[in-house]
C-alpha positions in Angstrom: 105.7 67.7 153.8 108.4 65.2 152.8 109.4 62.2 155.1 113.0 62.0 156.1 115.1 59.2 154.7 115.5 57.6 158.4 111.9 57.5 158.9 111.0 56.0 155.4 113.6 53.2 155.8 112.3 52.7 159.2 108.9 52.1 157.6 109.9 49.7 154.9 111.9 47.6 157.3 108.8 47.5 159.7 106.5 46.3 156.8 108.2 42.8 157.1 107.3 42.7 160.8 103.6 42.6 160.0 102.0 39.1 159.6 99.3 38.0 157.1 99.9 41.1 154.7 98.6 39.3 151.7 95.1 39.5 153.3 95.1 43.2 152.9 96.4 43.9 149.7 94.0 45.9 147.7 91.8 46.6 150.7 90.5 49.9 152.2 91.2 50.4 155.7 89.9 53.3 158.0 92.0 54.7 160.8 90.6 57.0 163.2 92.8 59.4 165.2 95.0 59.3 162.1 97.1 62.4 163.0 97.9 61.3 166.5 101.0 59.3 167.7 99.8 55.6 166.9 97.2 56.4 164.4 99.6 58.1 162.0 102.1 55.6 162.3 99.5 52.9 161.4 98.4 55.1 158.3 102.0 55.2 157.1 102.7 51.6 157.7 99.3 50.7 155.6 100.5 52.8 152.8 103.8 51.0 152.7 102.4 47.6 153.3 100.5 47.2 150.3 103.5 47.5 148.2 105.6 44.3 147.8 109.6 44.5 147.8 109.5 44.6 144.0 106.6 47.2 143.3 106.7 49.7 146.2 106.1 52.3 143.7 103.3 50.6 141.9 99.5 50.7 142.2 99.1 47.0 142.4 98.6 45.6 145.8 98.3 49.2 147.4 96.3 49.6 150.4 93.8 52.4 150.5 93.8 54.2 153.6 91.1 56.5 154.9 92.7 58.9 157.5 89.7 59.4 159.7 89.9 62.9 161.9 88.1 66.1 162.4 90.8 68.8 161.3 91.7 68.5 157.5 94.4 71.1 158.1 96.1 69.0 160.4 95.7 65.9 158.1 97.5 68.0 155.2 100.2 69.1 157.7 100.8 65.5 158.5 100.3 63.7 155.2 100.5 66.1 152.6 102.9 66.2 149.8 103.8 62.6 150.1 103.4 61.7 146.4 101.0 59.6 144.5 102.5 56.2 145.6 100.7 56.9 148.9 97.1 56.1 149.3 96.3 58.1 152.3 93.0 60.2 151.9 91.2 62.3 154.5 87.7 61.6 155.6 86.0 63.7 158.2 85.3 61.8 161.5 84.1 63.1 164.7 83.5 60.4 167.4 80.6 62.2 168.9 78.6 62.2 165.4 77.1 59.5 163.4 79.4 57.9 161.0 78.9 58.8 157.3 81.2 57.9 154.7 81.0 58.0 150.8 83.6 55.2 150.8 82.9 52.1 153.0 86.2 50.4 154.2 87.1 46.6 154.5 88.5 47.4 157.9 88.3 49.8 160.7 91.1 50.7 163.1 89.9 52.9 166.0 92.8 54.9 167.6 91.0 58.1 168.3 90.1 59.3 171.8 91.7 61.4 174.4 94.9 59.6 175.5 97.3 61.8 177.4 97.2 63.1 180.9 96.4 66.6 180.3 93.1 65.6 178.6 92.5 63.4 181.6 92.8 66.3 184.0 91.0 68.8 182.0 88.2 66.9 180.2 87.4 63.7 182.5 83.8 63.5 181.4 84.8 64.0 177.7 87.3 61.5 178.1 85.1 58.7 179.5 82.0 59.3 177.4 84.0 59.7 174.3 85.7 56.3 174.6 82.2 54.7 174.5 80.3 56.8 172.0 83.0 56.9 169.4 83.3 53.2 169.3 79.5 52.7 169.5 79.2 54.9 166.3 81.6 52.8 164.5 79.8 49.6 165.3 76.5 51.1 164.2 78.1 52.2 160.9 79.5 48.7 160.4 76.2 47.1 161.2 74.6 48.9 158.1 77.7 48.0 155.8 78.3 44.5 155.6 81.5 44.9 153.6 83.3 45.7 156.7 85.1 42.6 157.9 86.4 43.7 161.2 86.9 46.6 163.7 90.2 46.7 165.8 89.7 48.7 168.9 93.1 50.3 170.4 92.8 50.0 174.3 95.4 50.5 177.0 97.4 48.6 179.4 95.8 51.0 182.1 92.4 48.6 181.8 94.5 46.3 184.3 94.2 48.5 187.1 96.8 48.5 190.1 98.5 45.7 192.2 101.5 45.2 194.2 104.5 43.6 192.8 106.3 43.7 189.3 104.8 40.6 187.9 103.8 41.0 184.2 100.0 41.5 183.2 98.5 38.8 181.1 95.3 39.5 179.0 93.1 38.0 181.8 94.5 39.9 184.6 92.3 42.7 186.2 93.0 44.4 189.4 92.0 47.3 191.6 90.7 50.7 190.0 89.5 53.6 192.1 86.1 54.5 190.1 85.6 57.7 192.2 88.8 59.2 191.3 88.2 61.3 188.0 91.7 60.1 186.8 89.9 56.7 186.4 88.0 58.2 183.3 90.6 56.8 180.9 90.8 53.2 182.2 87.1 53.0 183.0 86.3 54.4 179.4 88.6 51.7 177.8 87.1 48.8 179.9 83.6 49.7 178.9 84.9 49.9 175.3 86.2 46.6 175.4 82.9 45.1 176.8 81.0 47.0 174.0 83.2 44.9 171.3 82.0 41.7 173.3 78.4 43.0 173.2 78.4 43.5 169.5 80.1 40.3 168.7 77.5 38.5 171.0 74.3 40.3 169.9 75.0 41.1 166.2 77.6 38.7 165.4 80.2 41.1 164.4 84.0 40.8 164.3 86.2 42.8 166.6 89.4 42.3 168.1 91.3 44.5 171.0 95.0 45.6 171.5 96.3 46.8 174.8 99.4 48.9 174.0 101.9 49.7 176.8 103.7 53.1 176.6 104.3 53.9 173.2 107.0 56.6 171.9 108.4 57.5 168.8 108.9 60.3 166.0 105.3 60.6 165.3 104.4 62.3 168.7 102.6 65.5 168.6 103.6 68.8 170.1 100.6 68.7 172.4 101.3 65.1 173.6 101.7 65.4 177.6 103.0 61.8 178.3 106.1 61.6 179.8 108.3 60.0 177.2 106.8 62.7 174.6 108.1 65.3 177.0 111.5 63.8 177.5 112.1 63.6 173.6 110.8 67.2 173.3 113.0 68.4 176.0 116.3 67.1 174.6 115.3 68.2 171.0 115.1 71.6 172.4 118.4 71.3 173.8 117.2 71.0 177.4 117.8 68.6 180.2 115.0 66.3 181.0 112.8 67.4 184.0 111.4 64.5 185.9 108.3 65.1 188.1 108.3 61.8 190.1 111.2 59.3 191.3 110.5 57.6 188.1 110.8 54.2 189.5 107.4 53.0 188.1 107.8 49.9 185.7 106.5 50.4 182.2 106.4 48.6 179.1 107.6 50.7 176.4 107.0 50.2 172.8 108.4 52.2 169.6 105.5 53.4 167.7 106.5 51.4 164.5 106.5 48.2 166.6 103.0 49.1 168.0 101.8 49.7 164.5 103.2 46.4 163.0 101.7 44.6 166.1 98.4 46.3 165.4 98.3 45.1 161.9 99.3 41.6 162.8 96.5 41.5 165.2 93.8 43.0 162.8 94.9 40.1 160.2 95.8 37.3 162.6 94.1 37.8 165.8 91.0 35.9 167.0 87.8 37.5 167.3 86.6 38.7 170.7 90.3 38.3 171.9 92.6 40.9 173.4 96.3 41.2 172.8 98.9 43.1 174.8 101.3 44.9 172.8 104.9 45.1 174.3 108.3 44.8 173.4 109.9 42.2 176.0 113.3 44.1 175.5 111.8 47.4 176.6 110.5 46.7 180.1 112.2 49.5 182.3 111.2 52.1 184.7 110.4 55.7 183.6 113.6 56.8 185.2 115.5 54.3 182.9 113.7 55.5 179.8 114.6 59.3 180.6 118.2 58.2 181.4 118.4 56.4 178.1 116.8 59.3 176.1 119.2 61.9 177.9 122.2 59.9 177.4 121.7 59.4 173.7 121.1 63.1 173.4 124.0 64.2 175.6 121.7 65.7 178.2 121.0 65.2 181.8 118.1 64.2 183.8 117.0 66.4 186.8 114.1 66.0 189.4 111.4 68.5 190.3 108.2 68.2 192.3 105.2 68.0 190.3 102.3 70.3 191.2 99.0 69.0 192.5 97.2 69.9 188.9 100.1 67.7 187.3 99.7 65.0 189.9 95.8 64.7 189.1 97.1 63.2 185.4 99.5 60.6 186.7 99.1 57.1 186.2 98.0 55.1 189.1 100.0 52.1 188.4 103.4 51.6 190.0 103.9 48.7 187.6 102.1 48.5 184.1 104.5 46.0 182.6 102.9 43.6 179.8 103.2 40.0 178.9 103.4 39.9 175.2 103.3 36.0 174.8 99.9 36.1 173.3 101.0 38.4 170.5 104.3 36.6 170.1 102.3 33.4 169.2 100.9 35.2 166.1 104.5 35.5 164.8 105.2 39.0 165.7 108.4 40.2 167.1 109.6 43.6 168.0 112.1 45.4 166.2 113.2 48.0 168.7 114.8 47.3 172.2 114.8 50.3 174.3 118.0 52.0 173.3 117.8 51.1 169.6 114.1 52.6 169.8 115.1 55.8 171.4 118.2 56.1 169.0 115.9 55.6 166.1 113.4 58.3 167.4 116.1 60.9 167.8 117.6 60.2 164.4 114.3 60.7 162.8 113.8 63.9 164.6 117.5 65.1 163.8 117.1 64.2 160.0 114.0 66.5 159.7 115.7 69.8 158.6 112.5 71.7 159.6 112.6 70.2 163.0 112.3 73.3 164.9 109.3 74.3 163.0 107.7 70.9 163.5 108.0 71.2 167.3 105.7 74.1 167.1 103.2 71.9 165.3 103.5 68.1 164.7 106.6 66.3 165.5 106.9 64.0 162.6 109.6 62.3 161.2 
C-alpha cells in the first residue's frame, strides 16, 4: 500500500504540531493497537516525526516504531510497501498474554482495546477485563525492563460519566455512571485502568501519563468501526445519504485523528507523570447532528433520520454532553490543526485520493 499524497502531506504538516520532538529522535516506541483508528495514525506520525525538515528521507534521527498487534496480515495491509524510510515494524501483541519482545522500546503508547459500540454490546465482559489486563501486562513488562522511560495510556472522555448541562469537562470532573448497566463496561474499564496507572506510579515508581481523547475521526478509520462519525464517512464514500439513529443533539468534542496523534505525542514528551490530559480541538465542539450535516454537506449528500433498534441502543453512549476542556493540553504548547469543517474536508480528500478506495472499504479505510 502506498499512501496518498494528501495524507502524506497532512502527516508532514502534523509533525510541526508535536512539542518536544528532539527528545524522541533515535528512540524506539511501541504502539499497541497499531492497526486501529488512533494507533495507526500515531505510528505514521512517529515514523514521520523522526525526520527533520532537511533529512526526511535519511536514517539519522529516525524513530523506530514497533507496531504491536495480533494480526500480521492486517499490519502488512496497513503498513506494507511504505519504503525503507519508514521505521514501522510488526511485533506480536495480545492484551491477554504476557508481553515478550525481542526489542525493548524506550516508550510505550497503549492504544489497544475494544473501543467501538458494537464491541460494547457483544463483548462487554471482554471489553472491561481487557482494559485492565492489557495495561497490567504492559506495566509488568516495563518493571522488568528499566529501559522503558514512560507508558502513555489512551483512555476516553467517557470516564467522566453523565451530568446535566453543557459545561466542558475538566480533568478533575467525575460524574454519574450506572455501574449495573453492561454498557458501562467501557468507561468503567477505562477508569480502572487509569487508577492502575496511579498504582504502578505509587508502588513501583514508574512513569505513566494518561490522555482522554474526545470523539476521534479521520481517514485511518477501519471498515469495522461502528462509531457514529465513522459510519457517516462510510455512508457518503459509498454514495449514500447519512442515516442517523437518534436526534443527534448530544454535544461532543470531535478531533481529527492527526490532531489526536500530535496531542498524544506532545503529552508523551511534555506531560507530567501521573497526570491526565483531555484531547479536544476547541473549534470542534458540536452536536452529533452538526457533524453529520457537515460531512453530508461536504460530500453533497443528505442526512436522514431512522429509529434505532433495541440492540443498537445498547451500544449508545450515555452522555448527552461529553465536550472537553482542552486548556491543560494547550498549556503544553499544543494546538489543533483541524477545525470541524477543515477536518471533515481533509478526511474526505484523503479517502477520495486513494485510487483503490472501493477496495479499502471492504478492508481498512486508510488514506
